[in-house]
C-alpha positions, -999 to 999 in steps of 0.1 A, spaced: -294 646 -120 -266 626 -139 -246 617 -113 -275 601 -94 -285 581 -122 -244 569 -117 -247 562 -80 -278 538 -84 -271 501 -82 -276 481 -115 -295 452 -116 -304 427 -141 -337 422 -157 -348 399 -130 -341 422 -105 -303 408 -90 -280 425 -84 -252 427 -104 -226 422 -77 -214 385 -66 -224 398 -28 -263 408 -34 -268 374 -52 -298 363 -23 -304 399 -14 -339 406 -39 -354 372 -32 -383 373 -8 -383 344 14 -407 329 42 -431 367 56 -416 384 30 -442 368 3 -469 390 -12 -491 370 -34 -520 359 -16 -521 323 -31 -487 309 -46 -478 269 -61 -452 252 -40 -431 226 -47 -417 201 -28 -375 202 -23 -374 170 -44 -391 186 -70 -430 180 -68 -458 199 -76 -476 208 -37 -500 227 -58 -518 258 -54 -524 271 -19 -523 305 1 -490 317 16 -502 306 52 -504 271 46 -474 269 25 -456 283 54 -470 261 76 -458 228 53 -426 245 51 -420 253 88 -436 211 94 -404 203 70 -378 226 90 -370 248 58 -380 280 43 -398 289 17 -388 308 -9 -401 322 -45 -385 312 -70 -402 329 -101 -425 364 -89 -434 371 -120 -457 339 -129 -491 335 -123 -489 328 -95 -457 331 -81 -436 301 -77 -419 292 -45 -402 260 -38 -398 245 0 -360 245 5 -332 257 27 -324 289 14 -288 290 32 -280 263 6 -301 281 -21 -282 311 -20 -245 291 -19 -255 272 -46 -269 311 -68 -236 326 -54 -215 294 -68 -233 294 -101 -225 330 -106 -185 326 -100 -179 293 -116 -173 302 -153 -141 289 -163 -126 308 -193 -113 284 -219 -80 296 -232 -67 294 -271 -33 278 -265 -12 283 -295 12 248 -309 37 260 -337 49 231 -361 72 233 -395 64 208 -428 98 190 -424 85 184 -388 103 151 -375 87 124 -358 91 126 -320 88 162 -328 53 160 -342 46 133 -312 55 154 -287 32 184 -301 4 158 -302 8 148 -268 6 183 -259 -24 191 -280 -42 162 -259 -30 176 -222 -46 207 -235 -78 195 -244 -82 170 -216 -75 207 -196 -104 221 -212 -87 244 -231 -88 251 -273 -54 240 -290 -42 260 -319 -24 244 -342 -3 268 -368 26 254 -393 48 279 -411 61 281 -440 95 296 -451 111 301 -487 103 278 -509 78 253 -485 48 271 -498 48 257 -527 37 224 -515 14 230 -492 6 193 -497 29 181 -473 18 201 -447 -14 192 -447 -3 154 -447 8 163 -412 -24 175 -402 -41 147 -409 -14 127 -392 -22 152 -364 -59 142 -367 -56 105 -367 -32 107 -338 -55 125 -312 -68 109 -285 -101 116 -263 -134 136 -264 -125 165 -289 -139 183 -314 -122 203 -346 -134 239 -348 -119 250 -377 -103 225 -405 -69 226 -416 -64 257 -442 -38 276 -457 -39 312 -450 -11 333 -465 20 316 -457 12 294 -427 -21 266 -421 -39 266 -390 -60 247 -376 -86 251 -336 -91 218 -320 -119 216 -290 -128 195 -262 -155 185 -272 -185 198 -253 
């Protein structure tokens, strides 16, 4: 019995299968629609009203498109007049096009030179433009930890020098023997 449960296809609450190649399998199209009446939406997004499935199929056939059930749980079910192949492609693209955001780390020191600091700022700007987050870490060694305000001044210079659309996700704060700040692209 447990083996049978393991081999069953997993599906989401909406009825769509989890695997990408089966995205359009559980969507009813044209003659597969079982409801008596459906709310029909035009391919441009305009409402055509509530009508029988036969009338809706006739409208779709006149426009040489398909009648696709987009919301089967609504009362009455919502169907849209559109090209089903294009709709499946867009669903597939939406499921696979999630970009992962990386966190790139930039290490600096309290006694950093001007040119080195400008290079680090350029790298932070590049990371933000590419859509990644940048974690700026400043390490203190030995007696440098006595003057954390020098590190905070460098962070202020970094923030003033940043260009483009960004947001500071984590303000600079002292954690042990280092100061950390996280900068992310603005959504």
